[in-house]
N, C-alpha and C positions, 0 to 999 in steps of 0.2 A: 122934795120928792128923790129919793135916791132910785138913778137908771136901773133896769133890770143887769143881769149880767149877761154878758155876751152868750150868744146860741152856740152850743158844743160844733163841733167840725163830724158831721153824721158820720164820714167815712172812717173818722178815727173811734168814736162811738162803736158803730158795726164791728172792726176788727178787734177792738179792745172785748166784747161779748163773744166775739168767737173765738176770742183764744181763751176767754176765761169756760167757755161750754166745751171747748177742745182740753183743756185740762182737766175737768169737771170728769167728761167721759174716758179720760185715759186712769183717771185714778177710778173710777168705778169699774172700769174692764179689768185692771190690775186687781182690785180686791174680787173681782168674782174668778178671774184665774188661780189667785190663792184660795179661795174657799171652794172651786169644783175641781181645782185639778190636785186632789190628793192621792197618789198612787195606791194603785190595790194592791193586797198582800195576797200573794200564793202561799196556801196552805197544804203541806203534804204530812197525814198522818192522820189520829184517831184522836177526836176531842177529849175522850174518856182518859185516854193516854197519854199522849202527847204528840208532838211533833217537829218539826221544821217550818218556819217563816222565812220567806225571803220578799223584801221589798225593790219593786222592778226597779234598775238606775242603783240601786245601792251600791252593789258588790259585796253584798253581808248576806246571810245565812243566820238566821238564830232558834237556838232551841226551846220549845217551848214546853211546859206542861201545866195544868190548870192550879192557878193560884190555891185555890179551895178543894187539896187533893182530897178530901174526905167526902164533899159532896158530891163527888163523881163515883165514891166506891161499890155503891150497889149496881150502876151501870157496868162498871168494869167486872164486878163478880158475877153478873148475866150476861158477861160477853160471850158471844160464839166462840168456840174452841180456837177457830181460824183467827180472829182477832185477837186473842189471846197472846197464837203464837207470832201473830205479827210483830206485835208489840213485844214481847221476849227478844224475837230477832232483832230488832229495832234496838233493844235496851233500855226499855222507856215501861215494863210492865212493872216498874216498883219507882217510888218518888226520888228523883237523883238529888235534888235540891232541899232541904229541910225549911229553908229560909226562902221567900220568894223574893226573887231581884228583879223587881218591877222598873221598866224604864220608860220614863216618860220625856218625851223630846230626841233631841238628838246631841 
């Protein structure tokens, strides 16, 4: 009959388990940080006409207009004169780009 293998060193097993546990926790924390640390975008404008969007920390400002311009036609037509005047002053009362330039990712 074969003799059983020697018992492992308890301290070594605990250190190994602790190392694995810390690595697992660090991975989960990094994943949670990546999922929940999405920066908020600041938007200034009118959703029917367009405006600018800023991502904090990006040092960039993006001009945006509705991708489906026709979908908001009724809202623009029924907009109060003040809204239309502001859009005109900002230069966004008409569609500025016929083909949407949708940017995904960086």
